[in-house]
N, C-alpha and C positions, 0 to 999 in steps of 0.2 A: 477532402480525402484524411487529412489529419483527423478529424472527427471520427471518421469510421476506422481508423486505426486506433484511436483512443477507445473506443466502444469493443472492438476486438481485443484488445487488451485487457480489458475489463473483465470482459466474459472469460477469458482464459484464466485470468486471477481466480475468479469466483468458481470455476467448473473444474478445471485441470491442474491448476497449481497445489501440489500436495504440501508444500511448506505454508504453515500459517503466519501471518503478518497483522500488523495493527489494521492496516487497510482491508485485508481480507475479512477481518472479523468484523471491522466496521460495516462493511458491505454485506455480509451475511446477514447481521442483526437488521438493517434494512430491508432486506429481502424476504425475512420472517414476517415484518410488520406491513411491507407495502408491495411485496410481489419482487419476482427475479428482474423483469423488464426496468423498473424503475430502479431497481439497486443498481443493475450495471449501468444506467446512466448517470446516476450519483456517483459511482466508483470511476468512472470514465472522466468526470469532472475533476474530482479531486486528485486523481492521477494526473491531470494536465497541470493542475496548480502545483503538485509534488514537483513534476518535470522540471516545470520553468524555475522553482526555488532551486531544484538541484544545479540547473544550468547556470544560474545567474552566481550560485556560491561555489560551484565546481565541487559539490560533494557527490558521493556515491548514496545510492538507496540503503536505508536502514531497516532492516526488518524487525527490529524491536523499537521499543521507545526512547532507549538511551541513544544518545550520539554515538555515532560511529568511531570517533576520535577520543571518546572517554575510555579511560583505563581503569578498571574496577580493580580494587586493591583487595586482596586476600590475606587473611589473617593467619599465619602459621603459628601452630605451637612452639613454645620456647624449649 
């Protein structure tokens, strides 16, 4: 059942989710080269890995490559 839910989540991420993430971009690149069905299985597997790491570390999903807990410094003119 978990596998089914992961594949469904990957399908939704690739088709219905309007917000782009590194994971979606990676999946779309695979879909162009190898087809949608292989891409959604690959995204489901990567999603399982990400979810496991999030669970173990107690972190939230980060839409960008930068970690969620880092603060970017903005230079202000003097």
